[in-house]
C-alpha positions, -999 to +999 in steps of 0.1 A: -663+358+377-635+334+366-609+362+368-621+372+402-619+336+414-584+333+400-573+365+417-588+353+450-571+319+446-538+336+441-543+357+473-552+326+493-521+308+479-498+337+488-512+339+524-508+301+528-472+303+517-466+333+540-480+316+572-449+296+582-428+327+578-452+348+598-452+322+626-414+321+625-409+358+628-436+368+653-421+388+681-388+392+662-371+425+654-361+433+618-340+464+610-346+478+575-324+503+559-346+523+535-331+544+507-322+546+470-348+542+443-373+529+469-375+564+483-381+581+450-410+563+432-445+570+446-455+534+439-424+520+457-428+544+486-465+533+491-455+496+488-428+501+514-451+518+539-477+491+535-451+464+539-439+479+572-475+483+585-483+447+576-452+434+594-463+452+625-499+440+622-488+403+621-466+407+652-432+414+637-412+444+650-398+466+622-372+493+629-365+516+600-333+535+593-334+558+563-309+575+541-314+607+521-282+615+501-300+627+469-323+650+489-293+665+508-276+670+475-306+687+460-309+712+488-272+719+489-274+727+452-303+750+456-284+768+484-253+770+461-232+749+485-208+727+467-207+690+476-174+671+479-169+634+484-139+614+497-141+576+494-178+579+488-184+600+520-198+635+519-173+660+533-195+677+560-185+711+573-206+730+598-228+746+571-234+713+553-241+696+587-270+721+592-284+711+559-280+674+567-299+678+600-326+698+583-331+673+555-326+640+573-341+648+607-368+671+592-383+666+558-372+630+549-378+615+583-413+631+587-423+622+552-416+585+559-434+587+593-464+603+577-465+577+549-464+548+573-490+564+596-513+571+566-514+534+559-524+525+595-491+523+613-479+541+644-445+554+634-423+578+655-395+597+639-361+600+656-326+612+650-296+597+668-296+629+690-330+620+706-322+605+741-286+599+727-301+572+705-269+570+683-238+578+702-209+587+678-174+599+674-156+616+645-146+593+618-109+592+610-100+588+573-065+580+562-049+576+529-015+563+520+004+560+487+036+540+481+057+572+482+044+582+516+064+573+547+032+575+568-006+577+562-022+611+554-050+619+578-079+635+559-105+657+578-139+652+563-157+673+589-188+662+608-188+626+596-190+600+623-190+564+633-213+547+658-200+540+693-232+530+710-270+526+706-297+534+732-315+501+730-337+510+761-354+537+740-360+515+710-372+486+731-397+509+749-411+521+716-413+486+701-431+472+731-455+501+729-464+490+693-446+520+677-425+518+646-392+537+651-380+556+620-344+567+625-324+594+607-287+585+607-274+615+627-252+607+656-244+627+687-209+631+701-197+634+737-201+672+737-234+672+719-219+677+685-238+663+655-224+637+631-235+627+596-233+588+595-238+564+566-273+550+569-261+514+562-236+516+591-263+529+614-287+502+604-260+476+610-251+488+644-288+492+655-294+456+643-264+444+663-274+463+694-310+449+693-298+414+684-322+416+655-334+386+636-326+402+603-309+433+588-323+442+555-305+468+533-325+481+503-303+489+474-305+498+437-292+465+424-306+429+423-282+417+450-246+406+452-234+392+419-206+368+410-181+375+382-206+361+357-233+385+367-255+360+385-271+369+418-257+350+448-287+342+469-273+326+500-238+330+514-219+322+546-197+347+563-167+325+552-178+327+515-183+365+517-147+369+530-135+348+501-154+369+476-138+401+491-104+385+489-107+374+452-121+408+441-156+397+433-168+423+459-152+456+453-158+494+450-190+509+462-205+475+471-177+468+496-188+490+525-224+477+523-213+441+523-189+447+551-217+463+571-240+433+565-211+409+574-203+427+606-239+426+617-241+389+613-207+385+631-221+407+658-252+385+666-278+393+639-292+360+625-290+371+588-283+401+567-300+407+533-290+429+503-324+435+487-334+451+454-355+481+465-366+487+429-389+457+432-424+464+444-430+450+479-394+440+481-394+436+519-424+412+519-410+392+491-378+385+511-396+378+544-427+359+534-420+340+502-399+310+491-384+330+462-369+358+482-354+390+467-316+395+468-286+381+487-287+366+522-256+364+544-257+342+575-235+323+599-245+290+584-217+265+578-205+258+543-223+227+529 
């Protein structure tokens, strides 16, 4: 009985702590990029779905954008199609693009939708091609070495960048109490398909919706300083300084720039969250402790 009472007391304490945050975010839109380890563990997948359903139940409007790189890689391997990457981006020819659409717009998207719905949500799966949700153009990649007189333009195929977001569609779904789940496939002016980095899509969707938060689930504890300590709260000015002094580099740089651009584009705050932690999203939204690194437009103290 004592153990049961202690457990009940802990639940009451958590709910009490969450109440001010719930009141603060009621009616607000939060864009969550879902990917990495959080998509691979059954426990984490279930926790994520429950987090999203709970958010909607208390009056918050989650919009989910998902990745699926490992799943694409697995199918390409089974089909004996070799994968090539340039600057971390998958070279996407017509054959690879067919696989990307099949995996992201089909299996991965519908698996997430089914998972959320099985926990009481009303999720609807979309790709950027539905009602031209994610308008895109071909991404131009250039590379220059000291011996070159001009940059080399590299063709990486059907890889795109976002030029526009159909917010009317998303707002209609959100107002109808649906949870949009978006696969990061864009559509070009002539109806062509583009494979787009999920972080970038999430950032542009958050900007277009003027979201309260952009939350990027990752496979690390957050942005770390040179001593390996997690930086929990940063201004945009501090982030630019960390990029300039080399603290932020390599594979983390595109993700941080995406979070930074979202804040500069009108999102209240961006969060780099450790998706390996159970209930990572709820920890960040509803507790004093948080989970990861927050970037906002607050002034340096």
